[in-house]
C-alpha positions in Angstrom: -0.1 0.1 0.0 2.8 2.3 0.9 4.7 2.0 -2.5 1.3 2.3 -4.3 0.8 5.6 -2.5 4.3 6.8 -3.3 3.8 5.6 -6.9 0.7 7.7 -7.2 2.2 10.7 -5.7 5.2 10.5 -8.2 3.0 10.0 -11.1 1.2 13.2 -10.1 4.4 15.1 -10.4 5.1 13.7 -14.2 4.5 17.1 -15.5 6.4 18.9 -12.9 9.7 20.8 -13.8 12.9 19.0 -12.8 14.3 22.0 -11.1 17.8 23.0 -11.8 18.7 19.8 -13.6 18.3 20.7 -17.2 19.0 18.2 -20.0 22.3 19.9 -20.9 23.3 19.8 -17.2 22.4 16.3 -16.7 24.4 15.4 -19.8 27.4 17.4 -18.5 27.4 15.2 -15.3 27.6 12.1 -17.4 30.5 13.2 -19.6 33.2 14.7 -17.2 36.7 14.0 -17.5 38.6 12.2 -15.2 42.5 11.4 -14.3 41.5 7.6 -14.6 41.3 7.3 -18.3 38.9 4.1 -18.1 36.2 6.5 -16.4 36.1 8.8 -19.5 34.1 8.9 -22.5 34.9 6.1 -25.0 37.1 7.2 -28.1 35.8 4.2 -30.2 32.9 5.7 -32.4 29.5 4.5 -31.8 26.4 3.6 -33.7 23.0 4.9 -32.5 20.5 2.2 -32.7 17.0 3.4 -32.9 14.6 1.4 -30.5 11.1 2.3 -29.3 9.4 0.4 -26.7 6.1 -1.4 -26.8 4.4 1.9 -25.1 6.1 4.4 -27.4 9.3 5.5 -25.4 12.3 6.1 -27.3 15.5 4.6 -25.9 19.0 5.8 -26.1 21.2 2.6 -27.4 24.7 2.7 -28.6 26.5 0.2 -30.3 30.6 0.1 -29.9 33.1 -1.6 -31.8 33.2 -3.9 -34.9 29.8 -5.0 -36.4 31.0 -8.6 -36.6 32.4 -8.8 -33.2 31.3 -11.0 -30.5 28.2 -9.0 -28.7 28.3 -8.1 -25.1 25.0 -6.3 -23.9 25.4 -4.2 -20.7 22.5 -3.4 -18.7 22.9 -0.5 -15.9 21.1 -0.2 -12.6 18.8 2.3 -10.8 19.7 6.1 -11.2 22.4 5.2 -13.6 23.0 5.4 -17.6 25.0 3.8 -20.4 28.1 6.1 -19.5 28.0 3.9 -16.2 29.9 1.3 -18.3 32.7 3.5 -19.5 35.3 1.1 -17.9 33.7 -1.9 -19.8 33.4 -0.2 -23.0 36.8 1.4 -23.1 38.2 -2.3 -22.5 36.2 -4.1 -24.8 34.9 -2.0 -27.7 38.1 -2.4 -29.8 37.5 -5.9 -30.6 33.9 -6.5 -29.5 30.6 -5.2 -30.2 29.6 -3.6 -27.1 25.7 -2.7 -26.8 24.6 -0.3 -24.1 21.4 1.6 -23.4 19.6 4.0 -21.0 16.9 2.2 -19.1 13.4 4.0 -19.5 13.4 7.6 -18.0 17.3 7.3 -17.1 20.0 9.1 -19.1 18.4 10.4 -22.6 15.7 7.7 -22.7 12.1 8.8 -22.4 10.2 7.6 -19.6 7.1 6.1 -21.8 3.6 6.0 -20.7 3.5 2.9 -18.4 5.0 3.3 -14.8 8.1 1.1 -14.3 7.5 -2.7 -13.5 9.1 -6.1 -14.1 7.3 -6.2 -17.4 8.6 -2.9 -18.5 12.0 -3.9 -17.7 11.6 -7.3 -19.4 9.9 -5.6 -22.4 12.7 -2.8 -22.8 15.5 -5.3 -23.0 13.6 -7.6 -25.4 13.3 -4.5 -27.7 16.8 -3.7 -27.2 17.9 -7.4 -28.2 15.4 -7.4 -31.3 17.0 -4.1 -32.3 20.8 -5.0 -32.1 21.0 -8.8 -32.6 20.8 -10.5 -36.0 18.6 -13.5 -36.4 20.7 -16.5 -34.7 23.0 -14.0 -33.1 23.6 -14.4 -29.3 25.2 -12.1 -26.8 26.6 -12.2 -23.2 24.3 -10.2 -21.3 25.6 -8.2 -18.3 23.2 -6.9 -15.8 24.4 -4.7 -12.8 21.8 -4.0 -9.8 18.5 -3.3 -11.5 20.0 -4.3 -14.6 20.6 -7.8 -13.1 16.9 -7.8 -12.0 15.9 -6.7 -15.7 17.7 -9.9 -17.1 15.9 -12.1 -14.5 12.5 -10.4 -15.3 13.3 -10.7 -19.1 14.0 -14.3 -18.8 10.9 -15.1 -16.7 8.7 -13.2 -19.2 10.2 -14.6 -22.4 12.0 -18.0 -21.6 11.7 -18.9 -25.1 14.2 -16.1 -25.8 16.9 -17.3 -23.5 18.8 -19.6 -25.4 17.9 -17.9 -28.6 19.3 -14.6 -27.4 22.0 -15.2 -24.8 25.2 -17.2 -25.0 25.9 -16.3 -21.1 24.8 -14.1 -18.4 26.5 -12.2 -15.6 24.5 -10.8 -12.7 26.4 -8.3 -10.8 25.4 -6.9 -7.4 21.9 -7.7 -7.9 18.8 -9.2 -6.1 15.4 -11.0 -6.8 13.5 -9.0 -4.5 12.9 -8.4 -0.8 14.8 -5.0 -1.2 12.5 -3.1 1.2 13.4 -5.1 4.3 16.5 -6.7 3.3 18.9 -3.8 2.3 21.5 -2.4 4.7 22.0 1.0 2.7 20.6 2.8 5.8 22.1 1.4 9.0 18.7 2.1 11.0 16.3 0.9 8.2 13.6 -0.9 10.0 16.1 -2.4 12.4 16.5 -1.8 16.2 18.6 1.2 17.3 21.3 0.1 19.5 24.0 1.6 21.9 27.0 -0.6 21.6 25.5 -4.1 21.0 22.4 -3.3 23.3 19.1 -2.5 21.7 17.5 0.7 23.0 14.0 0.1 24.5 11.0 2.0 25.8 8.7 0.1 28.0 10.3 -3.3 26.9 10.1 -2.7 23.1 13.0 -1.9 20.8 13.0 1.4 19.0 13.0 1.3 15.3 13.2 4.0 12.6 9.9 3.7 10.7 10.5 2.4 7.2 8.4 5.1 5.7 11.0 7.6 6.6 13.7 5.7 4.7 11.4 4.9 1.8 10.3 8.4 1.4 14.0 9.5 1.2 14.7 6.9 -1.6 11.7 7.7 -3.7 11.5 11.3 -3.3 11.8 13.0 -6.9 14.1 15.6 -5.9 17.7 16.5 -7.4 20.6 15.1 -5.5 23.0 17.6 -4.3 26.9 17.5 -4.7 29.7 18.2 -2.6 31.9 16.4 0.0 29.2 15.5 2.5 27.4 13.5 -0.4 30.8 12.1 -1.7 31.6 10.8 1.9 28.0 9.1 2.1 28.2 7.6 -1.3 31.7 6.0 -0.7 30.5 4.9 3.0 27.2 3.5 2.2 27.4 2.4 -1.4 30.9 1.8 -2.4 33.9 0.6 -0.1 36.8 2.2 1.7 39.1 1.3 -1.2 37.1 3.3 -3.8 39.2 6.0 -5.2 38.2 9.8 -5.3 37.9 9.5 -9.2 35.6 6.5 -8.8 33.4 8.2 -6.1 33.1 11.5 -8.2 32.4 9.3 -11.4 29.6 7.4 -9.7 28.1 10.5 -8.1 28.0 12.3 -11.4 26.3 9.4 -13.1 23.7 9.1 -10.1 23.1 12.8 -10.1 22.5 12.9 -13.8 19.5 10.7 -13.5 16.0 12.6 -13.8 14.7 12.9 -10.2 11.2 11.6 -11.5 12.9 8.5 -13.0 14.8 8.0 -9.8 11.9 8.1 -7.5 9.5 6.1 -9.7 12.0 3.1 -10.1 12.7 3.2 -6.5 9.0 2.8 -5.5 9.0 0.1 -8.0 12.1 -1.9 -6.7 10.9 -1.5 -3.2 7.9 -3.7 -3.8 9.3 -6.0 -6.5 9.6 -9.8 -6.2 11.1 -11.9 -8.7 11.0 -15.2 -6.9 12.8 -18.0 -8.7 13.0 -16.1 -12.1 16.6 -17.1 -12.3 15.7 -20.6 -13.0 14.6 -19.4 -16.4 18.3 -18.3 -17.2 19.0 -21.6 -18.8 22.5 -20.6 -20.2 25.8 -20.5 -18.0 25.3 -17.7 -15.6 28.0 -16.0 -13.2 26.8 -14.1 -10.2 29.2 -11.6 -8.6 28.5 -10.0 -5.4 30.2 -7.2 -3.1 31.5 -8.1 0.5 30.9 -4.6 1.4 27.8 -4.1 -0.8 25.2 -2.4 1.7 22.4 -1.6 -1.0 22.1 -5.2 -2.3 23.9 -7.3 0.1 25.7 -10.5 -1.0 23.0 -12.5 0.8 20.7 -11.6 -2.1 23.1 -12.6 -4.8 23.7 -15.9 -2.8 19.9 -16.7 -3.2 20.0 -16.2 -6.8 23.2 -18.4 -7.0 21.3 -21.1 -5.0 18.4 -21.1 -7.5 20.9 -21.3 -10.5 23.0 -24.2 -8.9 19.8 -26.2 -8.4 18.7 -25.6 -12.0 22.1 -26.5 -13.3 23.1 -23.3 -14.8 25.4 -21.7 -12.2 28.8 -20.9 -13.8 30.4 -19.5 -10.8 29.4 -17.3 -7.6 32.1 -14.9 -6.4 32.2 -12.4 -3.8 34.7 -9.6 -4.2 35.8 -7.0 -1.7 33.9 -4.2 -3.2 30.9 -2.2 -2.6 27.9 -2.0 -4.7 29.6 -0.6 -7.9 31.9 -3.8 -8.5 32.6 -3.1 -12.2 33.9 0.5 -11.3 35.7 -0.2 -8.1 37.3 -3.3 -9.4 37.4 -2.8 -13.0 40.5 -4.9 -13.9 39.2 -7.9 -12.0 35.7 -7.5 -13.6 36.9 -7.0 -17.0 39.1 -10.0 -16.8 36.1 -12.0 -15.4 33.8 -10.8 -18.4 36.6 -11.9 -20.8 36.7 -15.2 -19.5 32.8 -15.5 -19.8 33.0 -14.4 -23.2 35.7 -16.9 -24.2 33.6 -19.7 -22.3 30.5 -18.7 -24.3 32.6 -19.4 -27.5 33.7 -15.7 -28.3 37.2 -14.6 -28.7 37.9 -12.4 -25.5 40.4 -9.6 -26.0 40.2 -6.6 -24.1 42.5 -3.5 -23.1 43.5 -3.9 -19.5 43.4 -0.7 -17.4 
C-alpha cells in the first residue's frame, strides 16, 4: 500500500519541472573528464540504434566496436545510464561489439506512458535485443543491480528467448526481491536502534526507525546535491573504503545525472518488486558476482540467486569480491578479466584492453 501511494504521488508530479537539472546539465554530469582514463568517454566511435518500446518510449541505445564482433550487452542499474559502463566499453569496444542503453527515464531515454515494473524492464530489454542482434546471433548479457533484475525479469517473461538471444549471463550486485526489508543501505532501516551492542528499548520494546522515512528518502523525486558530504556518504554506504576519489566522483556524477522523477519512480517499484525464482529461467551459463561490502544489495541477495541457478544446473560461478555495490567500477580490472573469461567460455574471442 505504501509503495502504491508513493507511486501515485510521483506519477502526479510527472509534468512538474525537474528543478535546476536541465537536460544539458545532466548530460554534462555524465561526461566529465577524469584522471582515470577508463572512466572517461570512449574514443571508439559508436552507432546510434533506434529503439522504441511497446508503449512508445524512445530509448537511447549505443553500439560500439566492430559490427561482426562478439556481442556484449551491458544493462545498467537504478539511477544510472549507459555511461556507467565506460570502464567496460573502453576495455572491450576495440574488438567486441558492445551494446549499451539507457533504461526508460534514465539518461536520455524517454520514460514512456507506463509506470516502471518488472514487465517494462523485461519488455525494454527484449526490444533492445531485437534491434541489436541479428537472427541467430547471441550475446553475453551483463546486468548490474537493477540491470540484473532486468535480465531475470526478461528470462521469466520470455523464456523462449533465453537460449536464442543469450550465450551467457553475468548478474552483478543484484537481487531477486525483498529489497525494502533486506537492504543495509541505511544502517537504521527498520532495524533496532542500539547503543554498543544493546538495543534501545522503551517500555520493553526496541526502538526502530519507521521504514516510511527511509522509503520516502529513496523515492523522493528531488535533485541530488553534490559536494563532499554526499561523496562521503556515497563512498561509505554504496561503495567501499577502497574506492578512489575518481571512482566516487564518477559514480556521483552518473547518479546525479538521473532525472529525479525516474529515480523516484524506479525506487518505488524496486521496493515492492518480487521475482521469486525467476533466475531458474536463465538456462545458459550464468555467473553471479557480489560485493563483500555491498550495503545496498548485500551479498546474501546474490547468494539466493546463485542457489536457484545451482539447483537448476546453470550456475557457472558465484564470486564475492571485496567491493561495495559498484563492483565493475571499484574493481574494473578484475571485472573485465572475469567478463573476458565469460565471453571466451561462451565461444567468443575474448580480447580487452587492461586498465
